C-alpha positions as CSV (number, residue, x, y, z in Angstrom):
1,M,38.6,106.7,35.9
2,S,40.7,104.3,33.7
3,V,43.4,105.3,31.3
4,N,43.0,104.0,27.8
5,N,45.9,104.6,25.5
6,D,44.0,103.2,22.5
7,N,42.1,106.5,22.5
8,I,45.2,108.5,21.8
9,G,44.9,110.0,18.3
10,K,41.1,110.2,18.1
11,S,41.3,114.0,18.1
12,R,44.2,114.0,15.7
13,M,41.9,114.5,12.7
14,L,41.9,118.2,13.8
15,P,45.2,120.1,13.9
16,P,47.2,119.5,17.1
17,L,46.2,121.5,20.2
18,P,49.2,123.8,20.0
19,E,48.1,124.8,16.4
20,R,44.5,125.2,17.4
21,M,45.5,127.5,20.3
22,R,48.0,129.6,18.3
23,P,47.0,133.3,18.9
24,D,46.2,135.7,16.0
25,T,46.7,139.0,17.8
26,L,49.2,140.6,20.1
27,S,46.6,140.9,22.9
28,D,46.3,137.1,23.0
29,Y,50.0,136.5,22.9
30,V,51.4,135.0,26.1
31,G,54.9,135.7,27.4
32,Q,57.8,137.9,26.3
33,R,56.5,141.0,28.1
34,H,60.0,142.5,28.0
35,L,59.5,142.7,24.2
36,V,55.8,143.1,23.5
37,G,54.6,144.7,26.7
38,K,53.3,148.3,26.6
39,G,56.1,150.7,25.6
40,C,58.5,147.8,24.8
41,V,60.7,147.6,21.7
42,L,58.8,145.1,19.5
43,R,55.4,146.5,20.4
44,N,56.5,150.0,19.5
45,M,57.9,148.7,16.2
46,I,54.6,147.0,15.4
47,E,52.4,149.9,16.5
48,S,54.5,152.4,14.5
49,G,54.6,150.2,11.4
50,N,58.4,150.9,11.1
51,L,59.4,147.2,10.9
52,S,63.1,146.4,10.4
53,S,64.8,143.0,10.0
54,F,65.4,141.1,13.2
55,I,66.2,137.7,14.6
56,L,64.3,136.1,17.5
57,W,66.6,134.0,19.6
58,G,65.2,131.7,22.3
59,P,64.4,128.1,23.3
60,P,61.7,126.1,21.6
61,G,58.0,126.8,22.2
62,V,58.3,130.3,23.4
63,G,56.4,132.0,20.6
64,K,59.0,132.9,17.9
65,T,56.9,131.6,14.9
66,T,53.6,132.9,16.4
67,L,55.1,136.3,16.9
68,A,56.2,136.5,13.3
69,H,52.7,135.6,12.1
70,I,51.1,138.1,14.4
71,I,53.3,140.9,13.1
72,S,52.5,140.0,9.5
73,T,48.8,139.9,10.2
74,T,48.8,143.1,12.2
75,L,50.8,145.1,9.6
76,K,48.9,143.4,6.7
77,R,52.2,142.4,5.1
78,E,52.6,139.6,2.6
79,F,54.2,136.7,4.5
80,Y,56.7,134.1,3.1
81,S,58.0,131.3,5.3
82,L,61.0,129.0,4.8
83,S,62.5,126.4,7.1
84,A,66.2,126.3,7.0
85,I,66.1,122.5,7.4
86,N,64.6,121.8,4.0
87,S,65.2,125.0,2.0
88,G,68.1,125.7,-0.3
89,V,69.6,128.8,-2.1
90,K,67.1,128.3,-4.9
91,D,64.2,128.6,-2.5
92,V,65.6,131.8,-1.0
93,R,66.1,133.3,-4.5
94,D,62.6,132.3,-5.6
95,V,61.1,134.1,-2.6
96,I,63.2,137.2,-3.2
97,D,62.0,137.2,-6.9
98,K,58.4,137.0,-5.8
99,A,59.0,139.8,-3.3
100,K,60.5,142.0,-6.0
101,S,57.4,141.5,-8.2
102,L,55.1,142.2,-5.3
103,S,56.8,145.4,-4.3
104,L,55.6,147.0,-7.5
105,F,52.0,146.7,-6.3
106,S,52.4,146.9,-2.5
107,G,52.9,150.7,-2.0
108,G,56.4,150.3,-0.8
109,L,55.7,147.8,2.0
110,S,58.2,145.0,1.8
111,P,56.9,141.5,2.5
112,I,58.1,139.6,5.5
113,L,60.3,136.6,5.0
114,F,60.3,134.3,8.0
115,I,63.1,131.8,8.2
116,D,62.8,129.2,11.0
117,E,66.0,127.6,12.3
118,I,68.0,130.2,10.5
119,H,71.1,129.0,12.3
120,R,71.0,125.9,10.0
121,F,71.4,128.0,6.9
122,N,75.0,127.7,5.5
123,K,77.1,130.7,4.4
124,G,75.9,130.4,0.8
125,Q,72.2,130.5,1.8
126,Q,72.8,133.4,4.1
127,D,74.8,135.3,1.5
128,A,71.8,134.9,-0.9
129,L,69.7,136.9,1.6
130,L,72.1,139.9,2.1
131,G,71.2,142.0,-0.9
132,A,67.4,141.7,-0.4
133,V,67.6,142.5,3.3
134,E,70.0,145.4,2.7
135,N,67.9,147.1,0.0
136,G,64.5,146.4,1.7
137,T,63.2,143.9,-0.8
138,V,62.2,141.8,2.1
139,T,62.0,142.3,5.9
140,L,63.7,139.3,7.4
141,I,62.4,137.7,10.6
142,G,64.7,134.9,11.6
143,A,64.1,132.4,14.4
144,T,66.8,130.4,16.1
145,T,67.4,128.4,19.2
146,E,71.2,128.9,18.8
147,N,73.3,132.0,19.6
148,P,73.2,134.0,16.3
149,S,76.6,135.4,17.1
150,F,78.1,132.0,16.3
151,E,75.6,130.9,13.6
152,V,74.7,133.9,11.5
153,I,77.3,135.5,9.2
154,T,78.5,138.9,10.4
155,P,77.2,140.9,7.3
156,L,73.7,139.6,7.8
157,L,73.8,139.9,11.6
158,S,74.8,143.5,11.3
159,R,71.7,144.2,9.3
160,C,69.4,142.7,11.9
161,Q,68.5,143.4,15.5
162,V,68.5,140.4,17.8
163,F,65.7,140.0,20.3
164,V,66.1,137.4,23.1
165,L,63.0,135.4,24.0
166,K,62.7,133.7,27.4
167,S,61.2,130.4,28.6
168,L,57.6,130.9,29.7
169,D,57.2,131.3,33.5
170,T,54.6,129.5,35.7
171,S,52.0,132.4,35.3
172,D,52.3,132.2,31.5
173,L,51.8,128.4,31.5
174,E,48.8,128.8,33.8
175,I,47.2,131.2,31.3
176,L,47.8,128.8,28.4
177,L,46.2,125.9,30.3
178,E,43.2,127.9,31.4
179,R,42.7,129.3,27.9
180,A,43.0,125.8,26.3
181,L,40.4,124.3,28.6
182,K,38.0,127.3,28.1
183,D,38.4,128.0,24.4
184,D,39.6,124.9,22.5
185,V,36.9,123.4,20.3
186,I,37.5,119.9,21.7
187,L,38.5,120.5,25.3
188,K,35.7,122.8,26.2
189,T,33.2,120.0,25.6
190,K,34.9,117.8,28.2
191,K,34.7,117.9,32.0
192,I,38.3,118.4,33.0
193,E,39.6,119.1,36.5
194,L,43.2,120.1,36.9
195,K,43.9,118.8,40.3
196,E,47.7,119.3,40.0
197,T,49.9,121.0,37.4
198,D,53.4,120.6,38.8
199,A,54.3,117.6,36.5
200,M,53.0,119.3,33.4
201,F,55.0,122.5,34.1
202,R,58.1,120.5,35.0
203,Y,58.0,118.4,31.8
204,S,57.2,121.3,29.6
205,G,60.2,123.3,30.7
206,G,58.7,126.6,29.9
207,D,57.8,125.4,26.3
208,A,54.2,126.3,25.4
209,R,54.0,123.8,22.5
210,K,55.3,121.0,24.8
211,L,52.8,122.0,27.5
212,L,49.8,121.8,25.2
213,N,51.0,118.6,23.7
214,I,51.3,117.1,27.2
215,L,47.7,118.3,27.9
216,Q,46.4,116.7,24.8
217,I,48.2,113.4,25.4
218,V,46.7,113.2,28.9
219,I,43.2,114.1,27.9
220,D,43.3,111.7,25.0
221,S,44.3,108.9,27.3
222,F,41.0,108.8,29.1
223,D,37.8,107.0,28.2
224,N,35.0,109.3,27.1
225,G,32.4,110.5,29.6
226,G,32.7,111.6,33.2
227,T,35.1,114.0,34.8
228,I,38.7,113.8,33.8
229,V,40.9,114.5,36.8
230,V,44.5,115.4,36.0
231,D,47.2,115.1,38.6
232,N,50.9,114.6,38.6
233,K,50.8,110.8,38.7
234,I,48.5,110.6,35.7
235,V,50.7,113.0,33.7
236,T,53.9,111.1,34.5
237,S,52.2,107.8,33.6
238,C,50.8,109.1,30.3
239,L,54.2,110.5,29.2
240,Q,56.1,107.4,30.0
241,N,53.6,105.3,28.0
242,N,53.6,107.7,25.0
243,I,57.1,109.1,24.8
244,A,57.0,108.9,20.9
245,V,53.9,111.1,20.7
246,Y,55.3,113.4,23.4
247,D,58.5,114.0,21.3
248,K,56.9,114.0,17.9
249,D,57.9,117.6,17.2
250,G,61.6,117.0,18.0
251,D,61.6,118.1,21.6
252,M,63.9,115.1,22.4
253,H,66.6,117.3,21.0
254,Y,67.3,118.8,24.4
255,D,67.0,115.6,26.3
256,L,69.5,113.8,24.0
257,I,72.1,116.5,24.1
258,S,71.7,116.6,27.9
259,A,72.2,112.8,28.2
260,F,75.2,113.1,25.8
261,I,77.0,115.8,27.8
262,K,76.2,114.0,31.1
263,S,77.6,110.7,29.8
264,I,80.9,112.4,28.8
265,R,81.0,114.2,32.2
266,G,80.4,110.8,33.8
267,S,83.3,109.2,31.9
268,D,81.1,106.7,30.0
269,P,82.4,106.6,26.4
270,N,79.8,103.9,25.4
271,A,76.8,106.0,26.5
272,A,78.4,109.0,24.8
273,V,78.7,107.4,21.4
274,Y,75.2,105.9,21.8
275,Y,73.6,109.3,22.3
276,L,75.8,110.8,19.6
277,A,74.4,108.1,17.2
278,R,70.9,108.9,18.3
279,M,71.4,112.6,17.6
280,L,73.1,112.1,14.2
281,Q,70.4,109.6,13.1
282,G,67.8,112.1,14.1
283,G,69.3,114.7,11.8
284,E,70.9,116.9,14.5
285,D,73.2,119.6,13.3
286,P,76.8,118.2,13.7
287,L,78.1,121.7,14.4
288,F,75.7,122.0,17.3
289,I,77.2,118.8,18.8
290,A,80.8,119.9,18.1
291,R,80.2,123.3,19.8
292,R,78.9,121.6,22.9
293,L,82.0,119.4,23.0
294,C,84.1,122.6,23.0
295,I,82.1,124.0,25.9
296,L,82.3,120.7,27.8
297,S,86.1,120.4,27.3
298,A,86.5,123.7,29.1
299,E,83.8,123.3,31.7
300,D,84.2,119.7,32.8
301,I,87.8,118.6,31.8
302,G,89.7,121.9,31.9
303,L,93.1,121.8,33.5
304,A,92.8,118.0,34.2
305,N,93.7,117.6,30.6
306,P,94.4,120.8,28.6
307,N,94.7,118.9,25.4
308,A,91.0,118.2,25.6
309,M,90.1,121.7,24.5
310,L,92.6,121.6,21.6
311,L,91.0,118.4,20.3
312,A,87.5,119.7,20.7
313,D,88.4,122.9,18.8
314,S,90.0,120.8,16.1
315,C,86.9,118.7,15.9
316,F,84.7,121.8,15.5
317,R,86.9,123.0,12.6
318,I,87.0,119.6,10.9
319,V,83.2,119.1,11.2
320,S,82.8,122.7,9.7
321,S,84.9,121.7,6.8
322,I,83.8,118.2,5.8
323,G,80.1,117.9,7.0
324,M,78.1,114.7,7.2
325,P,78.4,111.8,6.9
326,E,82.2,111.9,7.5
327,A,81.8,114.3,10.4
328,R,80.5,111.4,12.5
329,I,84.0,110.1,12.8
330,P,85.8,113.1,14.4
331,L,82.7,113.6,16.6
332,S,83.0,110.0,17.8
333,E,86.7,110.3,18.3
334,T,86.4,113.5,20.3
335,A,83.4,112.2,22.4
336,I,85.3,109.0,23.3
337,Y,88.5,111.0,24.2
338,L,86.6,113.5,26.3
339,A,84.7,110.8,28.1
340,S,87.8,108.8,28.8
341,S,89.7,111.9,30.1
342,P,90.2,112.9,33.7
343,K,87.8,115.6,34.8
344,S,88.1,118.9,36.6
345,N,85.7,121.9,36.8
346,A,88.2,123.9,38.9
347,A,88.7,126.6,36.2
348,Y,85.0,126.8,35.7
349,K,84.4,127.2,39.4
350,A,87.2,129.7,39.7
351,I,85.9,132.2,37.1
352,D,82.4,131.9,38.4
353,S,83.6,132.5,42.0
354,A,85.7,135.5,40.8
355,M,82.8,137.0,38.8
356,D,80.5,136.6,41.8
357,S,83.0,138.4,44.0
358,V,83.3,141.2,41.4
359,S,79.6,141.6,41.4
360,K,79.6,142.0,45.2
361,T,82.7,144.2,45.6
362,G,82.5,146.4,42.5
363,N,85.5,148.1,41.0
364,L,88.1,147.9,43.7
365,S,91.3,150.0,43.2
366,V,94.2,148.3,41.6
367,P,97.3,148.5,43.9
368,L,99.5,151.4,42.8
369,Y,102.6,149.2,42.4
370,L,100.7,147.2,39.7
371,R,99.7,150.2,37.7
372,N,101.6,151.3,34.6
373,A,103.5,154.6,34.8
374,P,103.9,156.0,31.3
375,T,104.1,159.6,32.5
376,Q,106.2,161.5,35.0
377,L,103.1,162.6,37.0
378,M,102.1,159.0,37.4
379,K,105.6,158.1,38.6
380,E,105.4,161.0,41.1
381,L,102.1,159.7,42.3
382,G,103.6,156.3,43.1
383,Y,102.4,154.3,40.1
384,S,104.5,151.2,39.6
385,D,106.6,152.0,42.7
386,G,107.4,148.8,44.6
387,Y,106.6,146.4,41.8
388,K,108.8,143.4,41.7
389,Y,109.7,142.0,38.2
390,A,109.3,138.2,38.6
391,H,112.2,137.3,36.3
392,D,114.7,139.3,38.5
393,Y,114.1,136.8,41.3
394,P,115.1,133.1,41.8
395,G,112.7,130.7,40.2
396,N,111.2,133.6,38.3
397,F,108.9,134.3,41.3
398,A,108.6,137.4,43.5
399,D,106.4,137.3,46.7
400,L,104.0,140.2,46.0
401,E,100.3,140.7,46.7
402,F,98.4,141.1,43.4
403,L,94.8,141.4,44.6
404,P,93.2,144.7,45.7
405,E,93.8,145.4,49.4
406,S,90.4,144.3,50.7
407,M,90.7,141.0,48.9
408,E,94.2,139.9,50.0
409,S,94.6,136.2,50.5
410,T,91.4,135.3,48.6
411,V,91.6,132.0,46.7
412,F,89.4,131.4,43.7
413,Y,91.3,128.5,42.0
414,E,91.5,125.3,43.9
415,P,93.3,122.5,42.1
416,Q,91.6,119.2,42.0
417,H,93.1,115.7,42.3
418,N,94.3,114.7,38.9
419,R,97.8,114.3,37.4
420,H,98.0,117.7,35.6
421,E,96.5,119.7,38.5
422,E,98.6,118.0,41.1
423,T,101.6,119.4,39.2
424,L,100.1,122.8,39.2
425,K,99.3,122.5,42.9
426,S,102.8,121.5,43.7
427,Y,104.1,124.7,42.0
428,L,101.5,126.9,43.7
429,E,102.2,125.4,47.1
430,K,105.9,126.3,46.6
431,C,105.0,129.9,45.5
432,W,102.1,130.5,47.9
433,P,102.3,128.2,50.9
434,K,100.0,130.6,52.9
435,Y,97.3,130.1,50.3
436,Y,97.9,126.6,49.0
437,G,99.4,124.9,52.0
438,K,97.9,121.5,52.9
439,D,96.0,122.9,55.9
440,E,95.6,126.5,55.0
441,N,93.5,126.5,51.8
442,Q,91.0,129.3,51.9
443,K,87.9,129.9,49.7
444,G,87.1,133.2,48.1
């Protein structure tokens, strides 16, 4: 069967497949069993009717908006929806005024205000919500792909529960595909054989909307008539030929930030500013980019250049203060500096290795000589006995074992080969030749 890209869009007179397949009831909702399964917190809230304000935090396409609509429909509540991307304080206040008027006739049931991308609301917009959420004029359901601890003001966050949604697993994606082929008004009229699904699942990344968009692109790429056989090769070919359609809902967001971070990690300042420009031109939140630079400076540069984290932190603060379009300049400066900096993930690897060790060994006893002894009883029990105060010894160093007994000689931090860490390594070799000697390095 031949692939015909001219046919793409013929079924676009109808709503896109993800919209056609959006469920109306909780029984048809796929995924998030830890929240909506029998006896779980959100299901209990819905079934009892005791709905409080909450924020849904999770990646794109996992059912945040759908869940909000299902809750509204199930509880027969008036539903208002705002997008933080194109709504201002006036829009928020208008909805609150409508909600106040409605409450006079609703028997005490507050309407639901759903705010998509709530992390994009600034402090003034979030402040405008506080009173209405606190006094119950509206029940807020926020949706965000960003950690609300960083993006939602504390007074508002304290009035909302936060529920974490997960990417859909393979079994969830299989259900969605089977349901689309069986129930969709267009697809059920076609002869479609899913020979392979690995590519669709891989490209969707646990995103239901992306999965159904991929399916629609592939099906629309075939001539009418006959059986449509879908395999991994066909899926890959269709997506490569129709990347603009594939990313029409902004799914490129995650691909671009990934390319941006990897370009900096790979020490390519030119690619870094290119992907930075792509994101800024596409309307990406500059604070999202600045926050990722802070993370990268610690994870990928770390002790190879400690000034990197200071510059990234300054960039975040400056971007927070000045906004776009001027924010593009400190973002560019920081991206170029980080890309041009020596790299080390030694600190990142050290803490992960230590945390892995803690998870395996549990709460090992702290050596008595390292414990504080504020009482006479503790002194009698040997607390602090044998501790060597480093500053009383030459070079401000005392040879003393600081790890719990069963972990003696474990090495978590291994300096890497760059100017700053070579200096650190030289000092550590002098202090701890048995751990950091040239031929005696041991891994934890």
